[in-house]
C-alpha positions, 0 to 999 in steps of 0.5 A, a space after each residue: 066813372 073812369 079815374 087814374 092817378 099815379 101816387 108813387 113811382 119806383 125805378 131800379 137799375 135803369 141806364 140812368 137810375 140805380 134807385 129812384 123814387 118820387 111821388 107826383 102831384 095829382 096835377 101838373 108835374 114838370 121834370 127838368 135838368 141838364 142834358 143827359 141827366 136822365 129825363 128821357 129815360 125817366 119818361 120812357 120808364 113811365 111809358 114802359 110801365 103801361 106797355 107803351 115802351 120797351 123797359 129800360 129798367 130791371 124793376 119799375 113799380 107804380 102805386 095807382 088809384 084806379 077806377 072804371 076798368 074796361 068791362 072786359 077786364 073787370 074781375 081780373 083786378 080790383 078797383 081802388 089802390 093798385 100796385 103795377 110792377 114790371 120786372 126784367 130778368 130772363 124776360 119782361 113780366 108785368 104784375 097787378 097786385 102781384 098777379 102776373 098779367 101779359 103785356 098785351 093785356 096791360 096795354 089794353 087795360 090802360 089804353 083808355 087812361 093814357 094820352 101820350 103826346 110825343 114828337 110824332 103824335 098823330 093819333 089825336 087826328 083820327 076822326 073819332 077823336 075829333 068827334 069825341 072832342 065835339 061831343 064832349 063839348 056839346 054834352 057839357 053845354 047840354 046834358 041831353 046831347 049825351 042821350 042823343 049820341 047814345 040814341 044814335 049809337 044804339 040805333 046804328 047798332 040795331 040797324 047794322 044787326 038787322 042789315 046783317 041778319 037780312 043779308 045772311 037770310 038773302 044769301 041762304 035763300 040763294 042756295 036754299 034748295 041745295 041746303 034743303 036737299 043736304 039737310 034732308 039727306 043728313 036727317 034721313 041718314 040719321 033717322 035711318 040709323 036711329 041711334 040710341 043713347 048708350 047703345 054704342 057702349 052696350 054693343 061693345 060689351 056684347 061684342 066682348 061677350 061674343 068673343 068669349 062665348 065658346 069658353 064660357 059655354 065649355 066652362 059652363 058644361 063642366 060646372 053643370 057636370 059637377 053640379 049633377 053630382 051634388 046629391 053625393 055631397 049631400 049624402 056624404 055630409 049626412 053620413 058624417 053627421 055634418 050639417 053644413 047648410 052654407 055648402 049646400 046653399 053655395 052649391 044651389 046659388 052656383 046652380 042658379 048662376 049657371 042656369 042664368 048664364 045658360 039662358 043668356 048664352 041662348 039669347 046671344 046665340 040667337 043674335 047675328 054677330 055680323 049685324 052687331 059688328 055692322 051696327 058698331 061700325 055705323 055708330 063708330 062712324 057717327 062718333 067720329 063725325 059728330 063727336 059721339 052718339 049723344 051729339 049726333 042725336 042733338 045734331 038731328 034735332 038741330 037739323 030738323 029745326 034748321 030745315 023748318 027754318 028754310 021751309 019758312 024762309 019767305 016769311 023770315 025774309 019778309 019779317 027781316 026786311 020789315 025789321 030793317 025798315 023800322 031800324 032804318 027809320 029809327 036811325 034816320 030820326 036819331 041821326 037828325 036829332 044828333 046832327 041838330 044838336 052838334 050844329 047847335 054847338 058847333 060855332 061855340 066849339 069852334 070859337 073855344 078851340 080857336 081861343 086856345 089855338 090863339 094862345 098857342 100861337 096857332 092859326 084858327 081852325 075852320 070846321 064844318 060837318 058835311 052830311 054823307 050818303 046813308 050807305 056811308 053812315 057809321 058809328 060816328 054819325 051821318 057826317 064827315 068832320 072837316 077841319 083845316 088850320 090854313 092847311 090840312 091837318 096832315 101837313 102840320 109839323 109834329 110840334 103843331 100836331 101836339 099843340 093842336 092835340 092840347 087845344 082839342 083836349 082843353 076844348 072837350 071841357 071835361 068835368 071828370 077829375 083825373 080821368 086820364 094821364 097826359 105824358 109829354 115828351 119835350 113838347 116845348 122843344 124848338 118853340 118860341 117863348 110865346 109859344 112855350 108860354 101858351 103851351 104851359 098855360 094850356 097844360 096848367 088848365 088841363 091839369 085841373 082834370 088830368 095828371 100831367 107828366 112833362 119834360 121841359 127845357 124852358 122856364 114857362 112850364 116849371 113856373 106853372 107846375 104844381 110839382 117841379 122835379 129836378 133830374 140830376 146826374 150823380 156818381 151813383 146814378 141820377 136822382 129825382 128831387 122834388 124842388 121847394 120854392 128856393 130850389 125851383 127859383 134856382 133851377 128856373 134861373 139855370 134854365 134861363 141863363 145857363 150854368 153861370 146863373 145871373 142875378 137877373 135870371 134869379 130875379 126873373 125866376 123869383 117874380 115868376 114864382 111869387 104866387 107859389 
């Protein structure tokens, strides 16, 4: 189960903050304050922690609760409480529980857990995200939909594998004769040479012995001449009554060694040195080409297996085509089931999305699923997701993009708590009061399942936030303060009336927070 929660953030030596530390709510966190106090610097620091921005601080640290790490990173860090640290000295370094992790991996690890909506957030309108929202909604309405989606995705994966396997065989069949001739040539060359394990090393030893054969023979002749006089040593020992068997035994042992070496030299003498050198050269070429004699022997085995496959290519082609046909039928069946399930809930999904869009003062969405040619099917299904809001999505303004993104997130109707973090850069900037109120209400609803960090210049989000932080500029660096009810009333009144706070603004703020 995917889950992330920021429990604490520490910032040191940034352009705005000398030292700042705060503990956010698991739900809706809003940051306000006068212009230039450091709100944007704070948000950039949070993004930098996850590799989404360049760091503006010397040290950043977050205490996280983290579960559902992507499979490829499991084992790199343990799930549960995780300390994520960024330091910026000679260069930027990231640490997870004091273990140094490259920035690229940090970004990859946390990508599934973050949703960053800035002034140019167009990623939400990739088709896969639209389908994800629809399928999440469908799964919430009918638990079987998840099985339909997984069934289609598995069938599509099997179809793609079968298609690629057949294509590869077909490509091989076009050049099979050439491949067979090449393999036969390679096999014949290796079989003719017929290398043996350890042979190359043995021949190198033999070559070395050839190089010192003459010196050994000369020395052997001298020793044998000496040994022919050993009877004199025996007589001498007898004359002086010295019975030293160890000397005689050593001489006998030396004589045995000389006899063995003489026989070995006779064997070497019968070997053609040129033949040895040619064999070493041939095996050396083999080592250079295949990495070693053992590798060449393994290559010969593989080449024979590959040749056998080509000899049976027609059978393999037929089997591969049959497999592809079966996968295609399974894919069509699963595609039909998935589309039927999507169409069943499409009207409800559209209505739910439009209800949220209405609250956000956005035009209603028109959605349709258009079937496409089977050769264009993809992992998303057998249809295109067509959606307009009185205009194509690409023509929406940046603010409209972000509000539509929020509507899409809310319509997903996820049941998982804290599955990801939403980071918002002044999403209510340049919005009317009604639009800002709608955004605040949607964020409040989303905060039941997401941890939200948002900057606001209007009173609506702070009025609904679970935690309201004030960012204030101070002589020793800006400070981040968690406001109590009285502090929230005062800050909301300031946001309404400006630096000269009026009684009317205080009364309005008090009313907005009366249920706090």
